[in-house]
C-alpha positions as CSV (number, residue, x, y, z in Angstrom):
1,M,-1.7,43.9,-5.6
2,N,-1.8,41.1,-3.0
3,I,-5.2,41.2,-1.2
4,R,-3.7,41.2,2.2
5,I,-1.4,44.1,1.5
6,F,-4.4,46.1,0.0
7,F,-6.5,45.4,3.1
8,L,-3.7,46.6,5.5
9,I,-3.2,49.8,3.5
10,F,-7.0,50.3,3.5
11,I,-7.1,50.1,7.2
12,I,-4.2,52.6,7.6
13,S,-5.9,55.0,5.2
14,F,-9.3,54.7,6.8
15,F,-8.1,55.4,10.3
16,S,-5.5,58.0,9.4
17,T,-7.4,60.9,7.9
18,S,-6.9,63.3,10.9
19,C,-4.8,63.9,13.9
20,S,-7.5,63.0,16.4
21,Q,-6.7,59.3,16.7
22,D,-6.7,57.9,20.3
23,E,-3.6,56.3,21.7
24,A,-5.0,52.7,21.2
25,T,-5.7,53.4,17.5
26,Q,-2.2,54.9,17.0
27,K,-0.6,51.8,18.6
28,E,-2.6,49.5,16.3
29,L,-1.6,51.5,13.2
30,V,2.1,51.4,14.2
31,E,1.9,47.6,14.6
32,I,0.2,47.2,11.2
33,K,2.9,49.4,9.6
34,Q,5.6,47.3,11.3
35,L,4.1,44.3,9.6
36,L,4.2,46.1,6.3
37,I,8.0,46.8,6.7
38,E,9.0,43.3,5.6
39,I,6.3,43.1,2.9
40,N,7.4,46.5,1.5
41,Q,11.1,45.5,1.6
42,K,10.4,42.3,-0.3
43,L,8.4,44.1,-2.9
44,G,11.3,46.6,-3.2
45,D,13.8,43.8,-3.7
46,D,11.6,42.2,-6.4
47,Q,11.2,45.6,-8.1
48,Q,14.9,46.2,-7.9
49,K,15.5,42.9,-9.9
50,T,12.9,43.9,-12.5
51,T,14.4,47.4,-12.8
52,T,17.9,46.0,-13.2
53,T,16.7,43.7,-15.9
54,N,14.9,46.4,-17.8
55,T,17.7,49.0,-17.5
56,G,19.9,47.2,-20.0
57,A,17.1,47.2,-22.6
58,I,16.4,50.9,-22.0
59,D,20.1,51.8,-22.3
60,N,20.3,49.9,-25.6
61,Y,17.2,51.7,-26.8
62,Q,18.6,55.1,-25.8
63,A,21.9,54.4,-27.6
64,N,20.0,54.1,-30.8
65,F,17.7,57.0,-30.2
66,G,20.2,59.8,-30.8
67,F,20.2,61.3,-27.4
68,R,21.9,64.8,-27.2
69,E,24.7,64.9,-24.7
70,K,24.5,68.7,-24.2
71,G,20.9,69.2,-23.3
72,A,18.1,71.1,-24.9
73,D,18.0,71.2,-28.7
74,I,17.5,74.9,-29.3
75,D,17.2,74.6,-33.1
76,E,14.3,72.0,-32.8
77,L,12.6,73.9,-30.0
78,N,12.6,77.1,-32.1
79,K,10.5,75.4,-34.7
80,I,7.7,74.8,-32.2
81,I,5.3,77.7,-32.5
82,L,2.1,78.2,-30.5
83,P,-0.6,79.9,-32.7
84,E,-2.4,83.0,-31.6
85,N,-5.6,82.2,-29.7
86,P,-5.0,78.5,-30.0
87,S,-7.6,75.8,-29.6
88,Q,-7.3,73.2,-26.9
89,K,-6.2,70.7,-29.6
90,Q,-3.4,73.1,-30.7
91,V,-2.3,73.6,-27.1
92,K,-2.2,69.8,-26.6
93,D,-0.2,69.4,-29.8
94,Y,2.2,72.1,-28.7
95,I,2.8,70.5,-25.4
96,R,3.3,67.1,-27.1
97,K,5.9,68.5,-29.5
98,I,7.9,70.0,-26.7
99,G,7.9,66.6,-25.0
100,V,9.1,64.8,-28.2
101,V,12.1,67.2,-28.6
102,S,12.9,67.0,-24.8
103,A,13.0,63.2,-24.9
104,K,16.2,63.3,-27.0
105,Q,18.4,65.0,-24.3
106,R,20.3,63.7,-21.3
107,S,20.9,66.9,-19.2
108,Y,18.3,69.3,-18.0
109,S,18.1,72.7,-16.4
110,E,15.2,74.9,-15.3
111,R,16.9,77.6,-17.4
112,D,16.3,75.5,-20.5
113,P,13.8,77.1,-23.0
114,Q,11.1,74.4,-22.4
115,V,10.1,76.2,-19.2
116,Y,9.4,79.4,-21.1
117,L,7.8,77.6,-24.0
118,L,5.4,75.7,-21.7
119,S,4.5,78.8,-19.8
120,Q,3.3,80.4,-23.0
121,I,0.1,78.4,-23.0
122,G,-1.3,80.9,-20.4
123,N,-3.1,80.4,-17.2
124,E,-6.4,79.6,-19.1
125,N,-4.8,76.4,-20.3
126,L,-3.2,75.4,-17.0
127,E,-5.3,72.3,-16.6
128,L,-4.3,71.0,-20.1
129,L,-0.7,71.0,-18.8
130,L,-1.7,69.4,-15.5
131,K,-3.5,66.4,-17.2
132,A,-1.1,66.1,-20.2
133,N,0.5,62.6,-20.6
134,L,4.0,63.8,-20.2
135,N,7.2,61.8,-20.5
136,H,9.9,62.0,-17.8
137,Q,11.8,64.8,-19.5
138,S,8.7,67.0,-20.0
139,K,7.7,66.5,-16.3
140,F,11.0,68.1,-15.3
141,Y,10.0,71.3,-17.2
142,A,6.3,71.2,-16.4
143,I,6.6,72.0,-12.6
144,P,8.5,75.3,-13.0
145,A,6.2,76.2,-15.9
146,I,3.1,75.5,-13.7
147,T,4.7,77.5,-10.9
148,D,4.9,80.5,-13.3
149,L,1.3,80.0,-14.5
150,V,-0.5,79.3,-11.3
151,E,-2.6,81.9,-9.6
152,A,-4.3,82.0,-6.2
153,K,-7.6,81.0,-7.8
154,D,-6.0,77.7,-9.0
155,K,-5.5,76.2,-5.5
156,D,-8.3,73.7,-5.8
157,L,-7.1,72.7,-9.2
158,I,-3.6,72.0,-8.0
159,L,-4.9,70.0,-5.0
160,K,-7.1,68.0,-7.4
161,Y,-4.0,66.8,-9.3
162,L,-1.6,66.6,-6.4
163,P,-2.2,62.9,-5.6
164,F,-1.5,62.0,-9.2
165,N,1.5,64.2,-9.7
166,K,3.4,64.4,-6.4
167,D,5.9,66.9,-7.7
168,L,3.1,69.5,-7.6
169,V,3.9,69.6,-3.9
170,K,6.6,72.2,-4.9
171,V,3.8,74.4,-6.1
172,V,1.9,73.8,-2.8
173,I,5.0,75.0,-0.8
174,Q,5.6,77.9,-3.1
175,N,2.1,79.2,-2.5
176,N,1.9,78.3,1.3
177,W,-1.0,75.9,0.7
178,E,0.3,73.2,3.1
179,K,-2.7,73.5,5.4
180,D,-5.2,73.2,2.5
181,A,-3.3,70.1,1.2
182,K,-2.9,68.5,4.7
183,L,-5.3,65.7,4.2
184,I,-3.7,64.7,0.9
185,L,-0.2,65.0,2.3
186,Y,-1.0,62.9,5.3
187,N,-2.9,60.2,3.5
188,E,-0.2,59.6,0.9
189,L,2.4,59.4,3.7
190,R,0.3,56.9,5.6
191,E,0.0,54.5,2.7
192,V,3.6,53.4,3.4
193,P,5.0,54.5,0.1
194,H,8.5,53.6,-1.1
195,Y,9.2,57.0,-2.5
196,L,7.9,60.6,-2.0
197,P,9.5,63.8,-3.2
198,T,11.7,65.4,-0.5
199,E,9.4,68.4,-0.8
200,W,6.4,66.2,0.3
201,I,8.1,65.5,3.6
202,R,9.1,69.2,3.9
203,A,5.5,70.3,3.4
204,I,4.4,68.0,6.2
205,T,7.1,69.2,8.5
206,N,6.1,72.8,7.8
207,L,2.8,71.9,9.6
208,E,4.6,70.8,12.7
209,E,1.9,68.5,14.0
210,S,3.1,65.8,16.4
211,C,0.3,63.4,15.4
212,I,2.1,62.7,12.1
213,Y,5.5,62.0,13.8
214,D,5.1,58.2,13.9
215,D,4.3,58.2,10.2
216,L,7.3,60.3,9.4
217,K,9.4,57.8,11.4
218,Q,8.0,54.9,9.4
219,Y,8.8,56.7,6.2
220,L,12.3,57.2,7.4
221,I,12.6,53.5,8.0
222,L,10.9,52.3,4.8
223,G,11.4,55.2,2.3
224,S,14.1,55.2,-0.4
225,N,15.5,58.7,0.4
226,K,16.4,58.1,4.0
227,S,19.2,60.6,4.4
228,W,17.1,63.4,2.9
229,T,14.1,62.5,5.1
230,Y,16.3,62.5,8.2
231,E,17.7,66.0,7.4
232,T,14.1,67.3,6.8
233,I,12.5,65.9,10.0
234,K,15.3,66.0,12.5
235,M,14.6,69.6,13.7
236,L,10.9,69.0,14.4
237,P,10.1,70.0,18.0
238,D,10.2,67.0,20.5
239,I,10.6,64.3,17.8
240,E,12.4,61.2,19.1
241,L,14.3,59.5,16.3
242,E,16.8,57.1,17.9
243,D,14.8,53.9,17.5
244,A,13.7,54.9,13.9
245,I,17.3,55.7,13.0
246,F,18.4,52.2,14.2
247,E,15.7,50.5,12.1
248,A,16.3,52.8,9.1
249,W,20.0,51.9,9.2
250,Q,19.2,48.2,9.3
251,N,17.2,48.6,6.1
252,A,19.7,51.0,4.5
253,K,22.5,48.4,4.8
254,R,20.7,46.2,2.3
255,E,21.1,48.6,-0.7
256,K,24.4,50.2,-1.7
257,W,23.3,53.8,-2.3
258,S,21.2,54.0,0.8
259,R,24.0,52.4,2.8
260,T,26.6,55.0,1.8
261,S,24.3,58.0,2.1
262,F,22.9,57.0,5.5
263,A,26.2,55.7,7.0
264,P,27.3,59.2,8.3
265,I,23.9,59.6,10.1
266,A,24.2,56.1,11.6
267,L,27.8,56.9,12.7
268,A,26.6,60.2,14.4
269,H,24.0,58.2,16.4
270,G,26.4,55.6,17.8
271,H,26.2,52.8,15.2
272,S,29.8,51.8,14.9
273,D,29.0,49.3,12.1
274,A,28.9,52.3,9.8
275,F,32.7,52.7,10.1
276,P,33.7,50.1,7.5
277,I,31.6,51.8,4.8
278,I,33.1,55.2,5.6
279,I,36.7,53.8,5.8
280,E,36.2,52.1,2.4
281,S,35.4,55.5,0.9
282,L,38.6,57.3,2.0
283,D,40.3,57.2,-1.4
284,S,37.2,57.4,-3.5
285,A,36.8,60.0,-6.3
286,P,34.6,63.1,-5.4
287,N,32.1,62.1,-8.1
288,D,31.8,58.5,-7.0
289,H,28.1,58.2,-6.2
290,D,28.6,54.8,-4.6
291,A,30.9,56.1,-1.9
292,V,30.4,58.2,1.3
293,R,30.9,61.8,0.6
294,H,33.7,63.6,2.6
295,P,34.6,60.4,4.6
296,R,37.6,62.0,6.3
297,K,35.4,64.7,7.8
298,H,33.1,62.1,9.5
299,I,36.0,60.1,10.9
300,L,37.8,63.2,12.3
301,Q,34.5,64.6,13.7
302,Y,33.5,61.5,15.6
303,T,36.9,60.1,16.7
304,Y,40.2,61.4,18.0
305,A,42.1,59.7,15.1
306,R,44.3,61.9,13.0
307,G,46.7,61.7,10.1
308,S,46.7,60.4,6.6
309,N,44.1,58.1,5.1
310,D,46.4,55.2,5.8
311,D,46.7,56.4,9.4
312,L,42.9,56.5,9.8
313,R,42.6,53.0,8.3
314,N,45.3,51.7,10.7
315,W,43.6,53.3,13.6
316,Y,40.3,51.7,12.8
317,S,41.9,48.3,12.2
318,E,43.6,48.4,15.6
319,N,40.5,49.7,17.5
320,K,37.4,48.4,15.7
321,D,36.6,45.7,18.2
322,N,36.9,48.1,21.2
323,L,35.0,51.2,20.2
324,E,32.3,52.7,22.4
325,F,30.3,55.8,21.6
326,D,30.4,58.6,24.2
327,K,27.1,60.5,23.6
328,E,28.2,63.5,25.7
329,K,31.4,64.0,23.8
330,G,30.0,62.8,20.5
331,K,33.1,60.6,20.0
332,Y,34.0,57.0,19.6
333,I,36.4,56.0,22.3
334,S,38.7,52.9,22.3
335,T,38.3,50.9,25.5
336,K,41.5,48.9,25.2
């Protein structure tokens, strides 16, 4: 990691371990985070290029790996047996075998047998599952299995592994351990991450502490799941989001999925440059993940335009240069 970036992140983490920061310190931290916006975006762009390059190789590998189209391989999973009174080595081997079989499928459900199979290791072996080197597929099944296995006495154990497996935040919420996890939750957010599980943000909002609002806004601006973050934090008492929404929208426009998912939010807050993205999605298929979902609904909600998709397109073409947002009515009005 670039030394300058590491130093900036260290400063943020050092001064951000509680909600007792004075106003001057808060202002300095916000300025530092603003500096990190451009750095983070540049790193994200570079990572995107690398990911795109690697995806083709991964797809080619998967094509030769015999992936199952229909999900869990019941026959193979039935062959995996956990011995009675297993040793730790046998438990580790059992978890590994489940992971190997799971790696061959493309669809997943928490109703798949892997959740039950993993839960059979018992609470006494919970830490073996927590520190197992799981592949992506196994991680999907591990969290619901851990949720089944965990007991009140395991709180410290879950918090110990939470920074290294952020999906464990689901277990934290399930057991109402947000206050106990607060320091971890806040510190991870304040390190300006590109991605956190939506549940991580929900766990923080459950605490309803205004001292973390600026950090939540920064994550809305920088994070990859902007629309989900917005939906999670928008109901916090007295949070002011207009400036953060503007900056988040400027960043979202740089990436296709973020652009289409955040466009309705931008439109609802008076950013008329979201219109073209929504208009372009009018005739898209319901399963087109690169298009705005329910585009007609958004246009009808925030304008007085009516009619067919062609009518809506024509209305926008005629009025796009003369639209103003009436906040009281929540509508875009043509001024010509």
